[in-house]
py3Dmol code that shows the C-alpha trace and the ligand (Angstrom):
import py3Dmol

protein = """\
ATOM      1  CA  MET A   1       0.000   0.000   0.000  1.00  0.00           C
ATOM      2  CA  PRO A   2       1.296   3.484  -0.795  1.00  0.00           C
ATOM      3  CA  LYS A   3       2.242   5.821   2.015  1.00  0.00           C
ATOM      4  CA  ILE A   4       0.933   9.388   2.257  1.00  0.00           C
ATOM      5  CA  PHE A   5       2.438  12.125   4.413  1.00  0.00           C
ATOM      6  CA  VAL A   6       0.265  15.081   5.423  1.00  0.00           C
ATOM      7  CA  THR A   7       2.341  17.938   6.828  1.00  0.00           C
ATOM      8  CA  ARG A   8      -0.388  19.323   9.097  1.00  0.00           C
ATOM      9  CA  ARG A   9      -3.864  18.284  10.153  1.00  0.00           C
ATOM     10  CA  ILE A  10      -6.469  19.275   7.557  1.00  0.00           C
ATOM     11  CA  PRO A  11     -10.277  18.838   7.728  1.00  0.00           C
ATOM     12  CA  ASP A  12     -11.576  15.268   7.969  1.00  0.00           C
ATOM     13  CA  GLU A  13     -13.298  15.524   4.578  1.00  0.00           C
ATOM     14  CA  GLY A  14      -9.870  14.923   3.009  1.00  0.00           C
ATOM     15  CA  LEU A  15      -8.278  12.675   5.609  1.00  0.00           C
ATOM     16  CA  ASP A  16     -11.295  10.324   5.683  1.00  0.00           C
ATOM     17  CA  LEU A  17     -11.151   9.911   1.899  1.00  0.00           C
ATOM     18  CA  LEU A  18      -7.461   9.027   2.049  1.00  0.00           C
ATOM     19  CA  ARG A  19      -7.920   6.653   5.000  1.00  0.00           C
ATOM     20  CA  ARG A  20     -10.805   4.857   3.308  1.00  0.00           C
ATOM     21  CA  GLU A  21      -8.789   4.422   0.137  1.00  0.00           C
ATOM     22  CA  PHE A  22      -5.379   3.491   1.533  1.00  0.00           C
ATOM     23  CA  GLY A  23      -6.038   2.412   5.126  1.00  0.00           C
ATOM     24  CA  GLU A  24      -5.538   4.369   8.339  1.00  0.00           C
ATOM     25  CA  ALA A  25      -1.966   3.199   8.892  1.00  0.00           C
ATOM     26  CA  HIS A  26      -0.829   4.500   5.524  1.00  0.00           C
ATOM     27  CA  VAL A  27      -1.958   8.076   6.022  1.00  0.00           C
ATOM     28  CA  ILE A  28       0.567   9.747   8.282  1.00  0.00           C
ATOM     29  CA  VAL A  29      -0.403  13.170   9.563  1.00  0.00           C
ATOM     30  CA  SER A  30       2.236  15.308  11.267  1.00  0.00           C
ATOM     31  CA  PRO A  31       1.308  15.190  14.963  1.00  0.00           C
ATOM     32  CA  HIS A  32       2.120  18.884  15.528  1.00  0.00           C
ATOM     33  CA  ASP A  33      -0.642  21.390  14.907  1.00  0.00           C
ATOM     34  CA  ARG A  34       1.811  24.058  13.811  1.00  0.00           C
ATOM     35  CA  VAL A  35       4.006  24.762  10.806  1.00  0.00           C
ATOM     36  CA  ILE A  36       6.178  21.700  10.421  1.00  0.00           C
ATOM     37  CA  ARG A  37       9.884  22.287  11.071  1.00  0.00           C
ATOM     38  CA  ARG A  38      12.319  21.674   8.254  1.00  0.00           C
ATOM     39  CA  ASP A  39      13.916  18.657   9.976  1.00  0.00           C
ATOM     40  CA  GLU A  40      10.480  17.162  10.676  1.00  0.00           C
ATOM     41  CA  LEU A  41       9.482  17.678   7.051  1.00  0.00           C
ATOM     42  CA  LEU A  42      12.647  16.086   5.693  1.00  0.00           C
ATOM     43  CA  ALA A  43      12.203  13.096   8.018  1.00  0.00           C
ATOM     44  CA  GLY A  44       8.443  12.840   7.388  1.00  0.00           C
ATOM     45  CA  VAL A  45       8.651  12.638   3.608  1.00  0.00           C
ATOM     46  CA  ARG A  46      11.221   9.846   3.585  1.00  0.00           C
ATOM     47  CA  GLY A  47       9.908   6.928   1.522  1.00  0.00           C
ATOM     48  CA  VAL A  48       6.408   8.343   0.922  1.00  0.00           C
ATOM     49  CA  ASP A  49       4.463   7.994  -2.310  1.00  0.00           C
ATOM     50  CA  ALA A  50       2.423  11.164  -1.862  1.00  0.00           C
ATOM     51  CA  LEU A  51       2.967  14.412  -0.027  1.00  0.00           C
ATOM     52  CA  LEU A  52       0.051  16.596   1.022  1.00  0.00           C
ATOM     53  CA  SER A  53       1.555  20.004   1.770  1.00  0.00           C
ATOM     54  CA  ILE A  54       0.249  23.233   3.251  1.00  0.00           C
ATOM     55  CA  LEU A  55       1.000  26.677   1.839  1.00  0.00           C
ATOM     56  CA  THR A  56       3.335  27.410   4.748  1.00  0.00           C
ATOM     57  CA  ASP A  57       5.675  24.501   3.806  1.00  0.00           C
ATOM     58  CA  THR A  58       8.635  25.161   1.551  1.00  0.00           C
ATOM     59  CA  ILE A  59       8.707  22.219  -0.812  1.00  0.00           C
ATOM     60  CA  ASP A  60      11.971  22.480  -2.699  1.00  0.00           C
ATOM     61  CA  ASP A  61      14.235  20.035  -4.481  1.00  0.00           C
ATOM     62  CA  ALA A  62      15.861  18.944  -1.198  1.00  0.00           C
ATOM     63  CA  VAL A  63      12.462  17.819   0.118  1.00  0.00           C
ATOM     64  CA  MET A  64      11.812  15.836  -3.085  1.00  0.00           C
ATOM     65  CA  GLU A  65      15.290  14.313  -2.815  1.00  0.00           C
ATOM     66  CA  ALA A  66      14.655  13.387   0.824  1.00  0.00           C
ATOM     67  CA  ALA A  67      11.371  11.730  -0.155  1.00  0.00           C
ATOM     68  CA  GLY A  68      13.031   9.475  -2.697  1.00  0.00           C
ATOM     69  CA  PRO A  69      12.292   8.361  -6.260  1.00  0.00           C
ATOM     70  CA  GLN A  70       8.942   6.739  -5.387  1.00  0.00           C
ATOM     71  CA  LEU A  71       7.337  10.161  -4.687  1.00  0.00           C
ATOM     72  CA  LYS A  72       4.494  10.357  -7.195  1.00  0.00           C
ATOM     73  CA  ILE A  73       2.597  13.519  -6.309  1.00  0.00           C
ATOM     74  CA  ILE A  74       2.774  16.727  -4.291  1.00  0.00           C
ATOM     75  CA  ALA A  75      -0.771  17.884  -3.519  1.00  0.00           C
ATOM     76  CA  ASN A  76      -0.858  21.410  -2.134  1.00  0.00           C
ATOM     77  CA  TYR A  77      -3.699  22.355   0.190  1.00  0.00           C
ATOM     78  CA  ALA A  78      -4.163  25.802  -1.403  1.00  0.00           C
ATOM     79  CA  VAL A  79      -4.889  27.341  -4.767  1.00  0.00           C
ATOM     80  CA  GLY A  80      -1.571  29.225  -4.657  1.00  0.00           C
ATOM     81  CA  TYR A  81       1.512  27.044  -5.025  1.00  0.00           C
ATOM     82  CA  ASN A  82       4.367  29.555  -4.785  1.00  0.00           C
ATOM     83  CA  ASN A  83       5.643  27.515  -1.801  1.00  0.00           C
ATOM     84  CA  ILE A  84       6.552  24.647  -4.159  1.00  0.00           C
ATOM     85  CA  ASP A  85       9.479  24.573  -6.567  1.00  0.00           C
ATOM     86  CA  VAL A  86       7.366  23.424  -9.501  1.00  0.00           C
ATOM     87  CA  GLY A  87      10.406  23.516 -11.809  1.00  0.00           C
ATOM     88  CA  ALA A  88      12.208  21.015  -9.601  1.00  0.00           C
ATOM     89  CA  ALA A  89       9.097  18.813  -9.423  1.00  0.00           C
ATOM     90  CA  THR A  90       8.746  18.922 -13.200  1.00  0.00           C
ATOM     91  CA  ALA A  91      12.412  17.988 -13.639  1.00  0.00           C
ATOM     92  CA  ARG A  92      11.705  14.951 -11.432  1.00  0.00           C
ATOM     93  CA  ARG A  93       8.436  14.282 -13.303  1.00  0.00           C
ATOM     94  CA  ILE A  94       6.374  14.721 -10.155  1.00  0.00           C
ATOM     95  CA  PRO A  95       2.905  16.229 -10.682  1.00  0.00           C
ATOM     96  CA  VAL A  96       2.018  19.140  -8.406  1.00  0.00           C
ATOM     97  CA  THR A  97      -1.662  19.837  -7.726  1.00  0.00           C
ATOM     98  CA  ASN A  98      -3.616  22.682  -6.130  1.00  0.00           C
ATOM     99  CA  THR A  99      -7.220  23.329  -5.052  1.00  0.00           C
ATOM    100  CA  PRO A 100      -8.706  25.813  -7.525  1.00  0.00           C
ATOM    101  CA  GLY A 101     -12.339  26.862  -7.814  1.00  0.00           C
ATOM    102  CA  VAL A 102     -13.687  25.945  -4.393  1.00  0.00           C
ATOM    103  CA  LEU A 103     -12.240  28.967  -2.614  1.00  0.00           C
ATOM    104  CA  THR A 104     -13.099  31.566  -5.241  1.00  0.00           C
ATOM    105  CA  GLU A 105     -16.379  32.842  -3.766  1.00  0.00           C
ATOM    106  CA  THR A 106     -15.164  32.494  -0.168  1.00  0.00           C
ATOM    107  CA  THR A 107     -12.064  34.581  -0.855  1.00  0.00           C
ATOM    108  CA  ALA A 108     -14.142  37.158  -2.758  1.00  0.00           C
ATOM    109  CA  ASP A 109     -16.466  37.401   0.264  1.00  0.00           C
ATOM    110  CA  LEU A 110     -13.513  38.044   2.569  1.00  0.00           C
ATOM    111  CA  THR A 111     -12.105  40.627   0.155  1.00  0.00           C
ATOM    112  CA  TRP A 112     -15.362  42.541   0.419  1.00  0.00           C
ATOM    113  CA  ALA A 113     -15.434  42.160   4.187  1.00  0.00           C
ATOM    114  CA  ILE A 114     -11.964  43.717   4.326  1.00  0.00           C
ATOM    115  CA  LEU A 115     -12.757  46.415   1.775  1.00  0.00           C
ATOM    116  CA  LEU A 116     -15.873  47.497   3.661  1.00  0.00           C
ATOM    117  CA  ALA A 117     -14.223  47.214   7.072  1.00  0.00           C
ATOM    118  CA  THR A 118     -11.286  49.327   5.906  1.00  0.00           C
ATOM    119  CA  ALA A 119     -13.469  51.983   4.259  1.00  0.00           C
ATOM    120  CA  ARG A 120     -15.659  52.245   7.363  1.00  0.00           C
ATOM    121  CA  ARG A 121     -12.788  51.955   9.894  1.00  0.00           C
ATOM    122  CA  LEU A 122     -14.237  48.944  11.694  1.00  0.00           C
ATOM    123  CA  GLY A 123     -10.866  47.840  13.080  1.00  0.00           C
ATOM    124  CA  GLU A 124     -10.361  51.188  14.778  1.00  0.00           C
ATOM    125  CA  GLY A 125     -13.948  51.176  16.017  1.00  0.00           C
ATOM    126  CA  GLU A 126     -13.626  47.717  17.507  1.00  0.00           C
ATOM    127  CA  ARG A 127     -10.381  48.630  19.247  1.00  0.00           C
ATOM    128  CA  LEU A 128     -12.004  51.749  20.685  1.00  0.00           C
ATOM    129  CA  VAL A 129     -14.954  49.832  22.145  1.00  0.00           C
ATOM    130  CA  ARG A 130     -12.794  47.025  23.550  1.00  0.00           C
ATOM    131  CA  ALA A 131     -10.464  49.530  25.183  1.00  0.00           C
ATOM    132  CA  SER A 132     -13.526  51.055  26.933  1.00  0.00           C
ATOM    133  CA  LYS A 133     -12.613  54.383  25.325  1.00  0.00           C
ATOM    134  CA  TRP A 134     -15.850  54.938  23.435  1.00  0.00           C
ATOM    135  CA  ALA A 135     -17.524  58.061  24.785  1.00  0.00           C
ATOM    136  CA  GLY A 136     -20.731  57.619  22.782  1.00  0.00           C
ATOM    137  CA  TRP A 137     -22.032  58.672  19.368  1.00  0.00           C
ATOM    138  CA  GLY A 138     -20.197  61.633  17.918  1.00  0.00           C
ATOM    139  CA  PRO A 139     -20.781  63.654  14.747  1.00  0.00           C
ATOM    140  CA  MET A 140     -17.108  63.399  13.846  1.00  0.00           C
ATOM    141  CA  LEU A 141     -16.332  59.959  15.278  1.00  0.00           C
ATOM    142  CA  LEU A 142     -14.364  57.637  12.969  1.00  0.00           C
ATOM    143  CA  LEU A 143     -15.651  59.015   9.692  1.00  0.00           C
ATOM    144  CA  GLY A 144     -14.906  56.609   6.892  1.00  0.00           C
ATOM    145  CA  VAL A 145     -15.624  56.857   3.181  1.00  0.00           C
ATOM    146  CA  ASP A 146     -18.501  55.620   1.044  1.00  0.00           C
ATOM    147  CA  VAL A 147     -17.986  52.550  -1.066  1.00  0.00           C
ATOM    148  CA  TYR A 148     -21.045  52.683  -3.327  1.00  0.00           C
ATOM    149  CA  GLY A 149     -20.650  54.530  -6.592  1.00  0.00           C
ATOM    150  CA  LYS A 150     -16.837  54.590  -6.408  1.00  0.00           C
ATOM    151  CA  THR A 151     -14.260  53.067  -8.759  1.00  0.00           C
ATOM    152  CA  LEU A 152     -12.894  49.632  -7.935  1.00  0.00           C
ATOM    153  CA  GLY A 153      -9.598  48.678  -9.578  1.00  0.00           C
ATOM    154  CA  ILE A 154      -8.803  44.970  -9.741  1.00  0.00           C
ATOM    155  CA  PHE A 155      -5.179  43.918 -10.167  1.00  0.00           C
ATOM    156  CA  GLY A 156      -5.330  40.359 -11.564  1.00  0.00           C
ATOM    157  CA  MET A 157      -8.661  39.366 -13.099  1.00  0.00           C
ATOM    158  CA  GLY A 158      -8.630  35.577 -12.681  1.00  0.00           C
ATOM    159  CA  ARG A 159     -11.356  33.578 -10.960  1.00  0.00           C
ATOM    160  CA  ILE A 160     -11.173  35.473  -7.657  1.00  0.00           C
ATOM    161  CA  GLY A 161     -10.808  38.913  -9.269  1.00  0.00           C
ATOM    162  CA  GLN A 162     -13.923  38.217 -11.327  1.00  0.00           C
ATOM    163  CA  ALA A 163     -15.882  37.071  -8.272  1.00  0.00           C
ATOM    164  CA  VAL A 164     -14.903  40.323  -6.550  1.00  0.00           C
ATOM    165  CA  ALA A 165     -16.023  42.294  -9.627  1.00  0.00           C
ATOM    166  CA  ARG A 166     -19.433  40.538  -9.641  1.00  0.00           C
ATOM    167  CA  ARG A 167     -20.051  41.662  -6.064  1.00  0.00           C
ATOM    168  CA  ALA A 168     -19.209  45.274  -6.990  1.00  0.00           C
ATOM    169  CA  LYS A 169     -22.450  45.461  -8.999  1.00  0.00           C
ATOM    170  CA  GLY A 170     -24.413  45.526  -5.758  1.00  0.00           C
ATOM    171  CA  PHE A 171     -22.503  48.661  -4.795  1.00  0.00           C
ATOM    172  CA  ASP A 172     -23.065  50.425  -8.133  1.00  0.00           C
ATOM    173  CA  MET A 173     -19.346  50.693  -8.660  1.00  0.00           C
ATOM    174  CA  ARG A 174     -17.369  51.351 -11.793  1.00  0.00           C
ATOM    175  CA  VAL A 175     -14.976  48.405 -12.211  1.00  0.00           C
ATOM    176  CA  ILE A 176     -11.655  48.688 -13.997  1.00  0.00           C
ATOM    177  CA  TYR A 177      -9.007  45.983 -14.069  1.00  0.00           C
ATOM    178  CA  THR A 178      -5.571  45.154 -15.316  1.00  0.00           C
ATOM    179  CA  ASP A 179      -3.943  41.830 -16.109  1.00  0.00           C
ATOM    180  CA  VAL A 180      -1.510  40.437 -18.662  1.00  0.00           C
ATOM    181  CA  ALA A 181      -4.345  40.469 -21.228  1.00  0.00           C
ATOM    182  CA  PRO A 182      -7.975  41.593 -21.358  1.00  0.00           C
ATOM    183  CA  LEU A 183     -10.811  39.149 -20.754  1.00  0.00           C
ATOM    184  CA  PRO A 184     -12.994  38.107 -23.692  1.00  0.00           C
ATOM    185  CA  ALA A 185     -15.422  40.914 -24.573  1.00  0.00           C
ATOM    186  CA  GLU A 186     -18.510  38.953 -23.445  1.00  0.00           C
ATOM    187  CA  THR A 187     -16.963  38.260 -20.002  1.00  0.00           C
ATOM    188  CA  GLU A 188     -16.069  41.940 -19.623  1.00  0.00           C
ATOM    189  CA  LYS A 189     -19.628  42.863 -20.566  1.00  0.00           C
ATOM    190  CA  ALA A 190     -21.153  40.401 -18.083  1.00  0.00           C
ATOM    191  CA  LEU A 191     -18.922  41.768 -15.315  1.00  0.00           C
ATOM    192  CA  GLY A 192     -19.328  45.374 -16.377  1.00  0.00           C
ATOM    193  CA  ALA A 193     -15.541  45.702 -16.155  1.00  0.00           C
ATOM    194  CA  THR A 194     -13.170  47.727 -18.334  1.00  0.00           C
ATOM    195  CA  TYR A 195      -9.569  46.761 -19.101  1.00  0.00           C
ATOM    196  CA  VAL A 196      -7.002  49.495 -18.382  1.00  0.00           C
ATOM    197  CA  ASP A 197      -3.230  49.668 -18.054  1.00  0.00           C
ATOM    198  CA  LYS A 198      -1.615  49.696 -14.623  1.00  0.00           C
ATOM    199  CA  ALA A 199      -1.001  53.470 -14.662  1.00  0.00           C
ATOM    200  CA  THR A 200      -4.716  54.135 -15.271  1.00  0.00           C
ATOM    201  CA  LEU A 201      -5.692  51.654 -12.567  1.00  0.00           C
ATOM    202  CA  LEU A 202      -3.453  53.449 -10.085  1.00  0.00           C
ATOM    203  CA  ALA A 203      -4.628  56.920 -11.074  1.00  0.00           C
ATOM    204  CA  GLU A 204      -8.383  56.285 -11.231  1.00  0.00           C
ATOM    205  CA  SER A 205      -9.208  53.708  -8.544  1.00  0.00           C
ATOM    206  CA  ASP A 206     -10.757  54.612  -5.206  1.00  0.00           C
ATOM    207  CA  PHE A 207     -10.179  51.013  -4.090  1.00  0.00           C
ATOM    208  CA  ILE A 208      -7.530  48.658  -5.467  1.00  0.00           C
ATOM    209  CA  SER A 209      -7.915  44.971  -4.788  1.00  0.00           C
ATOM    210  CA  ILE A 210      -5.056  42.577  -5.554  1.00  0.00           C
ATOM    211  CA  HIS A 211      -5.837  39.135  -7.008  1.00  0.00           C
ATOM    212  CA  CYS A 212      -2.756  38.138  -9.001  1.00  0.00           C
ATOM    213  CA  PRO A 213      -0.635  35.038  -8.358  1.00  0.00           C
ATOM    214  CA  LEU A 214       2.785  35.455  -6.745  1.00  0.00           C
ATOM    215  CA  ILE A 215       5.279  35.046  -9.569  1.00  0.00           C
ATOM    216  CA  PRO A 216       8.595  36.856 -10.137  1.00  0.00           C
ATOM    217  CA  GLU A 217       6.800  39.570 -12.168  1.00  0.00           C
ATOM    218  CA  THR A 218       4.356  40.405  -9.352  1.00  0.00           C
ATOM    219  CA  ILE A 219       6.826  40.638  -6.450  1.00  0.00           C
ATOM    220  CA  HIS A 220       6.567  44.210  -5.108  1.00  0.00           C
ATOM    221  CA  ALA A 221       4.194  45.153  -7.924  1.00  0.00           C
ATOM    222  CA  PHE A 222       3.020  47.740  -5.381  1.00  0.00           C
ATOM    223  CA  GLY A 223       5.866  49.821  -3.983  1.00  0.00           C
ATOM    224  CA  ALA A 224       6.711  53.465  -3.296  1.00  0.00           C
ATOM    225  CA  ALA A 225       6.151  54.576  -6.911  1.00  0.00           C
ATOM    226  CA  GLU A 226       2.730  52.902  -7.096  1.00  0.00           C
ATOM    227  CA  PHE A 227       1.537  54.411  -3.819  1.00  0.00           C
ATOM    228  CA  LYS A 228       2.602  57.875  -5.028  1.00  0.00           C
ATOM    229  CA  ALA A 229       0.662  57.301  -8.258  1.00  0.00           C
ATOM    230  CA  MET A 230      -2.555  56.389  -6.387  1.00  0.00           C
ATOM    231  CA  LYS A 231      -5.187  58.858  -5.211  1.00  0.00           C
ATOM    232  CA  LYS A 232      -4.533  60.248  -1.737  1.00  0.00           C
ATOM    233  CA  SER A 233      -8.014  58.984  -0.857  1.00  0.00           C
ATOM    234  CA  ALA A 234      -7.363  55.454  -2.192  1.00  0.00           C
ATOM    235  CA  ILE A 235      -7.604  52.242  -0.201  1.00  0.00           C
ATOM    236  CA  ILE A 236      -5.623  49.118  -1.109  1.00  0.00           C
ATOM    237  CA  VAL A 237      -6.762  45.586  -0.265  1.00  0.00           C
ATOM    238  CA  ASN A 238      -4.633  42.458  -0.588  1.00  0.00           C
ATOM    239  CA  THR A 239      -6.051  38.956  -0.213  1.00  0.00           C
ATOM    240  CA  ALA A 240      -3.607  37.375  -2.725  1.00  0.00           C
ATOM    241  CA  ARG A 241      -0.011  37.006  -1.537  1.00  0.00           C
ATOM    242  CA  GLY A 242       1.944  39.320   0.768  1.00  0.00           C
ATOM    243  CA  PRO A 243       5.067  39.901  -1.346  1.00  0.00           C
ATOM    244  CA  VAL A 244       2.993  41.569  -4.083  1.00  0.00           C
ATOM    245  CA  ILE A 245       3.168  44.622  -1.792  1.00  0.00           C
ATOM    246  CA  ASP A 246       6.389  46.145  -0.495  1.00  0.00           C
ATOM    247  CA  GLU A 247       5.270  46.392   3.150  1.00  0.00           C
ATOM    248  CA  GLU A 248       7.902  48.921   4.178  1.00  0.00           C
ATOM    249  CA  ALA A 249       6.846  51.233   1.336  1.00  0.00           C
ATOM    250  CA  LEU A 250       3.162  50.702   2.171  1.00  0.00           C
ATOM    251  CA  ALA A 251       3.677  51.558   5.841  1.00  0.00           C
ATOM    252  CA  GLU A 252       5.509  54.735   4.848  1.00  0.00           C
ATOM    253  CA  ALA A 253       2.794  55.692   2.347  1.00  0.00           C
ATOM    254  CA  LEU A 254       0.141  55.163   5.040  1.00  0.00           C
ATOM    255  CA  GLN A 255       2.094  57.186   7.579  1.00  0.00           C
ATOM    256  CA  ARG A 256       2.679  60.059   5.136  1.00  0.00           C
ATOM    257  CA  GLY A 257      -0.964  60.052   4.046  1.00  0.00           C
ATOM    258  CA  GLU A 258      -0.083  59.215   0.446  1.00  0.00           C
ATOM    259  CA  ILE A 259      -3.026  56.795   0.469  1.00  0.00           C
ATOM    260  CA  ARG A 260      -5.907  56.608   2.933  1.00  0.00           C
ATOM    261  CA  ALA A 261      -5.811  53.040   4.210  1.00  0.00           C
ATOM    262  CA  ALA A 262      -4.937  49.392   3.579  1.00  0.00           C
ATOM    263  CA  GLY A 263      -6.704  46.113   4.334  1.00  0.00           C
ATOM    264  CA  LEU A 264      -4.350  43.148   4.336  1.00  0.00           C
ATOM    265  CA  ASP A 265      -5.057  39.444   4.692  1.00  0.00           C
ATOM    266  CA  VAL A 266      -1.566  38.386   3.592  1.00  0.00           C
ATOM    267  CA  PHE A 267       1.957  39.492   4.483  1.00  0.00           C
ATOM    268  CA  GLU A 268       5.489  39.296   3.143  1.00  0.00           C
ATOM    269  CA  GLU A 269       6.859  37.127   5.968  1.00  0.00           C
ATOM    270  CA  GLU A 270       3.858  35.421   7.553  1.00  0.00           C
ATOM    271  CA  PRO A 271       3.198  35.228  10.442  1.00  0.00           C
ATOM    272  CA  ASP A 272       5.436  38.271  11.002  1.00  0.00           C
ATOM    273  CA  VAL A 273       3.943  41.629  10.138  1.00  0.00           C
ATOM    274  CA  HIS A 274       6.195  44.583   9.381  1.00  0.00           C
ATOM    275  CA  PRO A 275       6.523  46.522  12.669  1.00  0.00           C
ATOM    276  CA  LYS A 276       5.728  49.822  10.939  1.00  0.00           C
ATOM    277  CA  LEU A 277       2.432  48.396   9.686  1.00  0.00           C
ATOM    278  CA  LEU A 278       1.500  47.371  13.210  1.00  0.00           C
ATOM    279  CA  GLU A 279       1.762  51.031  14.156  1.00  0.00           C
ATOM    280  CA  CYS A 280      -0.598  52.185  11.395  1.00  0.00           C
ATOM    281  CA  GLU A 281      -4.127  52.745  12.699  1.00  0.00           C
ATOM    282  CA  ASN A 282      -5.255  52.984   9.068  1.00  0.00           C
ATOM    283  CA  ALA A 283      -4.161  49.409   8.287  1.00  0.00           C
ATOM    284  CA  LEU A 284      -6.638  46.584   8.889  1.00  0.00           C
ATOM    285  CA  LEU A 285      -4.573  43.443   9.485  1.00  0.00           C
ATOM    286  CA  ILE A 286      -6.160  39.990   9.145  1.00  0.00           C
ATOM    287  CA  PRO A 287      -4.326  36.641   9.643  1.00  0.00           C
ATOM    288  CA  HIS A 288      -4.633  35.070   6.142  1.00  0.00           C
ATOM    289  CA  LEU A 289      -8.279  34.008   6.389  1.00  0.00           C
ATOM    290  CA  GLY A 290      -9.213  34.210   2.683  1.00  0.00           C
ATOM    291  CA  SER A 291     -10.435  30.625   2.382  1.00  0.00           C
ATOM    292  CA  ALA A 292     -11.152  30.099   6.082  1.00  0.00           C
ATOM    293  CA  THR A 293     -14.720  28.806   6.198  1.00  0.00           C
ATOM    294  CA  LYS A 294     -15.688  25.330   7.327  1.00  0.00           C
ATOM    295  CA  GLU A 295     -17.292  24.591   3.967  1.00  0.00           C
ATOM    296  CA  THR A 296     -14.393  25.744   1.823  1.00  0.00           C
ATOM    297  CA  ARG A 297     -11.585  24.274   3.893  1.00  0.00           C
ATOM    298  CA  GLY A 298     -13.482  20.948   3.796  1.00  0.00           C
ATOM    299  CA  LYS A 299     -13.747  21.126   0.014  1.00  0.00           C
ATOM    300  CA  MET A 300     -10.066  22.040  -0.315  1.00  0.00           C
ATOM    301  CA  ALA A 301      -9.158  18.972   1.769  1.00  0.00           C
ATOM    302  CA  GLU A 302     -11.361  16.794  -0.415  1.00  0.00           C
ATOM    303  CA  ILE A 303      -9.776  18.110  -3.623  1.00  0.00           C
ATOM    304  CA  ALA A 304      -6.230  17.582  -2.335  1.00  0.00           C
ATOM    305  CA  ALA A 305      -7.158  14.020  -1.334  1.00  0.00           C
ATOM    306  CA  ARG A 306      -8.849  13.288  -4.676  1.00  0.00           C
ATOM    307  CA  ASN A 307      -5.742  14.406  -6.548  1.00  0.00           C
ATOM    308  CA  ILE A 308      -3.646  11.968  -4.522  1.00  0.00           C
ATOM    309  CA  ILE A 309      -6.141   9.130  -4.942  1.00  0.00           C
ATOM    310  CA  ALA A 310      -6.278   9.643  -8.710  1.00  0.00           C
ATOM    311  CA  ARG A 311      -2.512   9.728  -9.078  1.00  0.00           C
ATOM    312  CA  LEU A 312      -1.805   6.725  -6.856  1.00  0.00           C
ATOM    313  CA  ASN A 313      -4.451   4.755  -8.767  1.00  0.00           C
ATOM    314  CA  GLY A 314      -2.686   5.515 -12.037  1.00  0.00           C
ATOM    315  CA  GLN A 315      -5.174   8.176 -13.158  1.00  0.00           C
ATOM    316  CA  ARG A 316      -4.704  11.821 -14.088  1.00  0.00           C
ATOM    317  CA  PRO A 317      -4.911  14.076 -11.026  1.00  0.00           C
ATOM    318  CA  PRO A 318      -7.648  16.595 -11.887  1.00  0.00           C
ATOM    319  CA  ASN A 319      -5.832  19.740 -10.716  1.00  0.00           C
ATOM    320  CA  CYS A 320      -2.292  19.335 -11.994  1.00  0.00           C
ATOM    321  CA  VAL A 321      -0.365  22.601 -12.438  1.00  0.00           C
ATOM    322  CA  ASN A 322       2.487  20.971 -14.408  1.00  0.00           C
ATOM    323  CA  PRO A 323       0.529  18.606 -16.694  1.00  0.00           C
ATOM    324  CA  GLU A 324       3.532  18.185 -18.985  1.00  0.00           C
ATOM    325  CA  VAL A 325       4.837  15.522 -16.574  1.00  0.00           C
ATOM    326  CA  LEU A 326       1.797  13.270 -17.067  1.00  0.00           C
TER     327      LEU A 326
END
"""
ligand_1 = """\
7
LIG
C -4.750 29.716 -1.119
O -5.390 28.670 -1.244
O -3.806 30.000 -1.868
C -5.196 30.645 -0.042
O -4.290 31.661 0.178
C -5.494 29.883 1.235
O -6.263 30.687 2.053
"""
view = py3Dmol.view(width=600, height=400)
view.addModel(protein, "pdb")
view.setStyle({"model": 0}, {"cartoon": {"style": "trace"}})
view.addModel(ligand_1, "xyz")
view.setStyle({"model": 1}, {"stick": {}})
view.zoomTo()
view.show()
């Protein structure tokens, strides 16, 4: 029977599928409910046929080497897979899979929660109440900005960007977006979204929401120059990957009032947050909760398990990101 190593406990929807298919004893879940240490990871993968990884694990060539030549699949429990050296996996002819689709709407919901909470200063309001400093209703207390009728700029118009754009209709917003290429005309029409270049997105958006993957071209796509090019009243939201924003530059832009506020679900060095950002009252900071609902995390676990089951049964894993190895 093949052996599967799971680097951290995931919802039972996935583990039960694997256990039913391969037997309880063959599904080894790291006993620590924390990010697995490098030495534990290298020891855990030894001799396994499948690795189920979490987005906080760095899966590089050394991990694949430690696993051994029988490793047949790396199934990531996330839609993003920037934590895996896909090039190294491809060179070893190991398929890498992710969990697309099921977290699209959930992540779009959280993006809107953050956008609204940032615009209406809910983080500051909550802190005020909890600190017992609220002196009652005030005409000038924590005035935010309206969301409806404004311009939403979407940076990266894939599945999640489009789901965010659909929700903007309910707020009567103008939606502009940028990506490597425009969407087909009928998709743009259905979304009511207009393709623009990055400079226009920066200049015209009241809210910018980031939904691109983390690839070399998107690292620090938002830095000092971008913040200077945005409206002083603009709010930036990131539920994609932390390194798309230069956090030091963002903190400085927030402190200097170059932009109004930021709502962040992801950070450059999770779980560390840049100390200057922690000092910014106008930054809403959320601990990477984009896909964190019971329903979605269950579905993600099921997808990761189904990819492993397919591969170990000699079938095509449905969500392979390097299909050239199959
Ligand atoms: C993903 O799947 O990439 C998300 O960031 C998890 O929340």
